[in-house]
N, C-alpha and C positions, 0 to 999 in steps of 0.2 A: 816354634809358632807359640802362638798364645797356648800359657797354661793353663788356665782356665776363663771361660767366660763370662762367669759372674762378676757384676761389677760390684765396686768398693761399696756402695748403699746407693755408680758411673758416671813532519817534516822534517825524517832526520834529517837535515840540513846542516852542515858546517857553516858557521857565520863569523868567524874569526878565528885565530890563535895569537893570546897577547904574546908578550914577553915571559911571561909566566908561566909559557903553556898552556892556557885555558882556554877548552872549546867549549863552546858553548851550542846547542844544536836544538832547533825550534822543531816540535813533533805536533804531527794533528793524530789526534785519536779516537777512531771509532765508538760509540756505546758497545755497552757489554752484549755480545752474540748470542743469538738464539742455542749455542753449542755448550753454552754452560750448562750444567745438572741442573734440573728442579731442586730444588730444598723438597726433604722428605719428612714428611708425618715423624715424630717420636713420640715417649712417653714425655708427659709436662714435665717441666725443668725441674720442681719441684722435690720431686723423687728419684731423681736422676735420668739416667736417659736405657735407650733403649742397648739390650746383651749384645746386638749384633755387630760387629765391626763392619764400617762401610767399604764399601768396595774402593778400587784405586780409582781416587778423584772424586768419588760420590760424595754428593752434599748431604749430611746431614744435619738435623737442628733441632731445637726446641719451637713450642707453635711459636714464641712473641720474639723472637730474634731469626729477620731474614735477609739474604745478599740484594743489595740493588743495584751495584754495580761494581763491576772488575777491571782494569786498566791492565794488559799486561804488560809484563821488562819490556822496554825498546832497547836497542844495540844502538848504541855501545854500552848500556850500562844495565848488560845482563848477569852479573857479579850477582853477591849475596844483597840483597836489600838491607836496613838496618834500619836506625830510629826515624820516626817522625815528629816533627817541630809545626806549628799552625800559624797563622796569620791573614785577619780579615778572610778574605774571600781564597786563600792560598794554603796550600798544604805542601811541607817541603819535606822528601822523603830521602833519605842516607841510603846510599850503595857502597859496595866498596871503590865502587870504580869512579865515582863522584856523587853527586846528586840531584836529583827532579824534583821543578815546581811544576804543581797541578795547582788548574783554576777548578773551586769545589764550590763554587758559587750555586752550581747544579746539582749536589752531591750523591744524584742518580745519573749523571753525565759528569763525570768528570772530565776534562781536559789536558794533556802536557801542554804547557808554555814554554818549557827550556829544559834543556838537561845540561850538565857540565860535566865534561870530563874530566878526572883529577882523581888517579888512583892514590892508596893511602888507606888503607882498613883501617878502624872499620866506616870511619865517616861519620861519628855519632854527631848529631846534629842539634842547635839552637839556631833561635832567631832574635831579634830584637832593635826594635826600629827599624835601618834601612840598613841593618847590617847581620848576617849569616856567619856561624861559626860552625867549622868542622875537627873534629878529632881526628890524629894521624896516629897510628901503635902499630904502625909498620917502619921498619927501617926503611928509610929511600936515600937517592943517591943525592938528593938537594931538595928542596924545599919548595920547587916550582910544578904546577901540574902535568910536564913531562917527564919525571923525574922517574926512576927505574928503582927498582928493589934491589936492595944494598945490605951485608951483613952487618947486625948489629954491632960488629966487635970491630968493626972499622970507625974510627974515634970522627972523621967526618960523617958520618950519616947522618940522616935527618929526621927527628920525630916531633910532632907538637900540634900547635892548632893554628890552624889558617884560616882569615877574615875577610868575608865577600863584602860589597856594596851590592845590594839589591834589589835599588830603589826602580831599578828597571828590569820588573821580573821577566823580560825575555831575554835580557842579557848581563847577566849576571857580571861584575868585574871584581877579579885577585887584588887584595889592596895591603893585604899584610900577612907573615906570617913568624909565631912565636914558638922557638924551640924551647922545650920543657923535657927535666931529667924523666927518663926512661917515657918518651913519647906521653900521648894522650890516648888511653883507652875509650874511656867517658870524660865529659868536663858536664860541670853544673852551673847555669847562670843565675847569677845572685846579684840583682840591680844596686848601687851605691844609695845608702840615705839618702845625699843631695843630690840625686837623678842624672846626675852629672857622666858618669860612668855606669860601666856592669863591669861584675867581677865573673871569673871563670875558674872554679874550683876544679884544678884537675887530678883526674884519676888515674892512677897507672899503676902495674906489678910486674913481679917475676923478675927481679933483678939477678944478676949473675957478676960473676969472677971473672968472665971473658967478655962483659960489656964494659967499654970506658965510661959510659954516660948512662948507666946505672948497677953502680956498685950495689952489692949489701953492705949494708941493712935500709931498706930503703923502706922507713915506717912514714914518710913525709908525703903531703898533696903539696903540687905548685898552682900558686893565685896568680893571673895573669890578671890586670888591669886594661880594662881598654874605654880610653874617654872618648865619649860616643861624639864630639866635637872632632876630635881629631885620632879616628881609629888605628892611622898609619902608629900613631905612637904607643901602643900597644905595648905591654912589656910582662914579666914576672917579676912580683913587687914582693914576694912570700913564699917560703917553701915550711909551711908549718909542721913540724913532727908531734904527728899524733901517738903516737906509740914513743914516747921515752924511754924504753925497757933498753935498748941493746938491738930489739929487732931478732926476726928469724937469723938463726945462724947457720941453716943447714944440718946440724948435727944432733938435733934433735930438743938442744935447748934453748931458750926463749921463745916468744911468743909467735905460733902460728899464723901471725898475720906479718903480711910484709908488702903493703900498701893496700890501696883500695882500689874495687870494682865500679862503684859509683857511692854516690852520694845526693841525696834529693834536699834540696831548701825549702823551708817557711819561711820567706822573708818578713813576713808580717808578724808572727812571732818568736823571730830573732832564734827561729831554730833550722837544725838538720840533722836527718838520719845517714850513717855510712854504714854501707853494706862494703866490709873490710877483709875480702878472702878469710879469713878464721872469728871475725869477730863483729858483732851490730855495735855500732857506738850513737850513742846522740850529742850536741853539738851546740855547743851557745856561740851565735855567730853576730852578736851584738856587736863587736868590733871584727867587721868584714876582711879585714887582713891578718887577724889572729883567732879564726875560731879552736873552740876549747873544747874538750872531750868531757861532759859532765856526767855520761853514763856510757856503758861498757856488757853486754853479755858474750856468752860462747856457747853454744848446742853440739857439745860432741859428742853426744850420741846417734843425731840423726841430720844435722846441718855438713855439709863437706866443702861448699862453696858460696860463699854469702854473696849475693851479687845485685841485688837491689832493693829498695825503701821506698817506701808509699805511708804520708803521716795520712789520717781521715781529717775531717774536717776543723774539728773543734782541735785537732792538735794534742788528743789525750790517747792514743793509738800510735803503733808503726807497724807496718806489716814488711816484714823482710822476706826475700824468696831466696831460695838454694838451689843453685846452677847445678844439680849434679851432672858430673857428666859433659861438663862446659857446655852442655846446646846439643850436645852431637850423639849423645846416649838415649837408649829408651829406658828410661825410667817410667813408662805408665801403663806398669804390667803389674800381674800378681807377683812376682817376683820381690821387686822393689819396694810393692807395697805401700801405702796412704800416707804415710809420716817421711819420705825420705825423697826429694826435690820436690820441696812445697812448699808455702807458703807459711811462715810463723808468725800467730797474732801476737804481740804486745803490747801492754796496758803501760803509760804515762804516769807513774806515781811520784807524790811529793811534790815540794817546788826548788826553785833557784840549783842552785848546784846539788841539792841533795834530791832534785830526783834519778828514781830508778825506773829500769824496763821490765817487765814484769809480765812473763810468758801466761798465756791463756790458751792457747790451740793451735793446730796447725789445719791448712787448708789442701785441700787438692783435688781435681776434678775427679767425677764421681762416676770416669768413664772407664776401661780399661783399654788401650792402644796396644795396637801389633806390636810386634817383637820387631818388625821392620823401621818403625815408627820414630822418629827423633821427638821425645817430648817433655820435657821439665818446667816448671814457672818460670816467667819470662817476665817482657814490660808488660805495666797497664798503667790506670791511673782511674781516680775516681768519678766516678756518674754523678752530680751535683744533684739528689736528691734531699728534699729538707725533713731533718730528724730521723735520717739514716746513714748508713755507713757501707756506702755501694762502691765494687772495684768493677771494670772490665780488664781482662788481662789476657794477654797470648802463652799459650801453651807448644809452642812449634805446631807439630804435626798433631800433637792434640786439641788443635784450634781455639779459640774464643772462648771465655767464658765468662759469664756476668755474676758474681756473689755477693751476698751479703754479710758482713763482719758487723751488725751493730751489735750483736750479742758478741761479745769476742772468745766467748768461751766456745759458743757453737755457731758456726762459718756454714752457710749453706749456698750452693748454686740456686739460680733461678733463671738464667738461662744460657744456652748455647752454639756453638753454632763452629762444624769441622768438615773439613773433605777426609775423606779417604787417604789411605796410604800414599804415599810418590810412587814406592815399587812393591809389590806383593811378597818379591822373591828376597830380599834383601836390604838391611840399612842404609836408607840411602835419605841424606839432608834435606830437609821441606821446613814448609810449615811458614805461621805466621811469627814473624820478631818481635814487633809491638803492636797493641792494640789500644787507641785513646779513644775518648767519648771528646767531641768537639760539637759542640754548639746543633746538638738533637740527632747526630750518627756519631756511630763508631767507626774508626779508618784504621785497617790493618795492613801493617806492612810485612804481605807475602812474596813467600820467594815463584809466586805465579802474578804477581803484580801488585796494584792498590785494590784491596777492595774496600767497600762500602759497604753497612750493615744500617739497619734500620730495626729499633728495638720499639715493640709496642707499647703505644702510648700508655694505656691499662697498666701493664702489669706494672709498669714503674713510674708513675703520674709525679710530676713538679721537675722534672730534668729539663724539659724542652724552656722553661721560662729564663734559665738563669744561663744569658750568653755573654760570651768574653771576646775580647778583637786578638788573643795572642797566646796561646798555649805552650810550653816547653813542658813538657811532663814532668819534669826533676825540678821544677821551681812551682813549687803550689801555690794558687792564689786561693783567697777565703771568698766562701758565699756565704750568703743569709739564710740559716735555717728559718 
C-alpha cells in the first residue's frame, strides 16, 4: 500500500439496425440518486489536500468544486468511457463500444438522448456541424458497426475513421468510413480555411513488421479531408512524415518516436502541438495538408510517454502530459514522485521557424493516491479566464484537478474533486478519462458515467461569461482576455 501518507506539497430500446450494423438506443435517465456520497470538507485547494486517502468510492473535494450530477453508464455501452465533445446543449461521449449523446441543457440533470453501439476502441470523438467523427484503433473484421475483432496481422483487417450524420440526435446515421495506416488512436479536427471542409489529423503508433498495414518506420500522420457538403467523399489526402530520420528501428538506433499519440491544433494561430511518443513537437499548419515541424523537444529523464498537449490562450505556452504506465499504472504515489507521470510546461520562444520550446516546470496533483489506483496526467482543457492560464484536467482515479500555470515556473492547484479507490485491495482500472470546461461547468467522462461539476464563481471569476457553441478540446479556440 502507500509508503508515505505525506502529500508532495497533495429507454434502452433498439430502434434500428442499418446496413452498416448501427444500433441506436434511446434511454431515459433519472437525476443523480441520493446514493451518491456527499462531498466532504478538505483543506483549501491552494495549500494541497488532506493527507487521508478517501475510502472506496468516497468523494473528496476542495470547497470550490462540487458535483451536481452523475449519469451512470447504460447497457450496451458499459465498456471503457473515453473522450468528450460538445455542441450546443449536447455532450457526446466516446465509449469503447460506441458513443452516447447527452442533453445537457440542464447541467444538473443531464439525460441520455441516444446511444450508438459501434465497437472499436478507443472511439475518440469530435463533432462539427451535423457530423461526428470516431477513431478506431483496434483491428476489426470490417468497417461496419457489426464488426468483430480481428488480428492486425490479417491484411483485410480494418482500422480508421468513421463518420456519422448527427442532424437527428435521437438517431445518428453512419455515412462513411475511411481506412488509415495503423488505424486511428486519436484524431484532431482542423477546419479548412475556406470553410468548405474539415481536416482530421489522425494519430497512430506502434507499427510492427507483422502488421501488413502498419509497417515500421511509422513517423507519419494521416490527414483525412471531409467535404462538409459531401461527407461521403471523405478520403485520406496526405500522409506527411513528421520525423524524416528513418524512424525508430527497434534496435536502439534512430529516434524513439514512432508515430504520434495526440495532436492539438490552434487553427487561428496556424499552430499545432504534437505529443509523439518520445517527443513534443510544435507544428506550422498554415498549409493544412502539409504541416511542418518547427520545434522539437525530448525529456529522457522524466517523460516516458508523450500523451497530449494544450496551448494557453495566447499561444505562448504548451502543456504536454506524460502518460507513464499507459493509464493503467499507479503513479501518483511517493515511490514515483512529483516529476514523472506529470505535466510539463513549455514556453514558446522566438518567431516563425526559429520558435523553440523552453521547459519551465512540471505539475502533478499534490495528493498521494493508493497503490491500487491508476493515476497519471490525462485529458484536460483550458478554463477561459481572462488574464490567467488555468486548466481543468483528468487524472484517472486521481480525480479532477483545476490548476493555474500563469506563472510557467510555478504552477499550482486551485481546486480538485476525486473519488476514492475503486478497489482497496488490488490495482483496478477506473476514474476520469477526460475533464473539460464547457459553458460554466466541468464535464467528466468517468468510468462510473458522466459527471458534472460546478466551480465556485468567486474562486475563478470571469470564466462563465465566455460561452461557445462547440468544443473539441483538441481544436482550441481563442477567447478575449
